[in-house]
C-alpha positions, 0 to 999 in steps of 0.5 A, spaced: 507 511 469 513 514 472 518 509 473 513 504 473 509 506 478 501 507 476 499 514 475 492 514 474 486 519 475 484 518 482 488 521 488 490 516 493 486 517 499 486 515 507 482 510 510 475 514 513 473 508 517 474 500 518 473 500 510 479 495 509 477 487 510 484 485 511 487 489 516 494 490 517 496 494 523 504 493 522 509 491 517 510 484 520 503 482 518 504 484 511 511 481 510 508 474 513 503 474 507 507 477 502 513 471 503 508 466 504 508 460 500 502 458 496 504 451 494 496 449 492 495 456 489 490 461 491 483 463 492 480 469 491 480 471 498 488 469 499 489 473 492 485 479 495 489 479 501 496 478 498 495 484 494 493 489 499 499 486 503 504 487 497 502 494 496 502 496 503 509 492 504 512 496 498 509 502 499 511 502 507 518 499 505 520 502 499 516 508 496 513 512 502 516 509 508 515 512 515 520 514 520 516 509 525 519 502 525 514 497 523 508 502 522 503 502 516 501 509 514 494 510 514 494 516 509 494 511 502 489 505 505 483 508 502 486 506 496 486 499 497 478 498 499 476 497 492 482 492 489 480 493 482 481 500 482 488 500 485 491 501 478 487 507 477 490 511 482 495 516 482 501 512 486 506 517 482 504 523 485 503 520 492 510 518 492 513 525 489 509 528 495 511 524 500 518 525 498 517 532 497 515 533 504 520 528 507 525 533 504 522 539 506 523 536 514 530 535 513 
């Protein structure tokens, strides 16, 4: 882990097709799921949806934001297809690469 960000052995990958069951095309949709109250708890489907929304929201808002408002960058969505593997991806390298690319643009 680097700064608490997992750095597993698998490279973060984009989405090749319509693989992601819970699609979030914009940050507003992810924010609604992340902020939603679950007074009666969650079932597996709701928990999976929350996990995907949380990773997308956190990456797109804090760790690897895009310059386009309310836009989700699809280059890491392939890493969210199998939720049991999320922590096995090298999110640290992805964030560092994103930071270096953005710094080079400036």
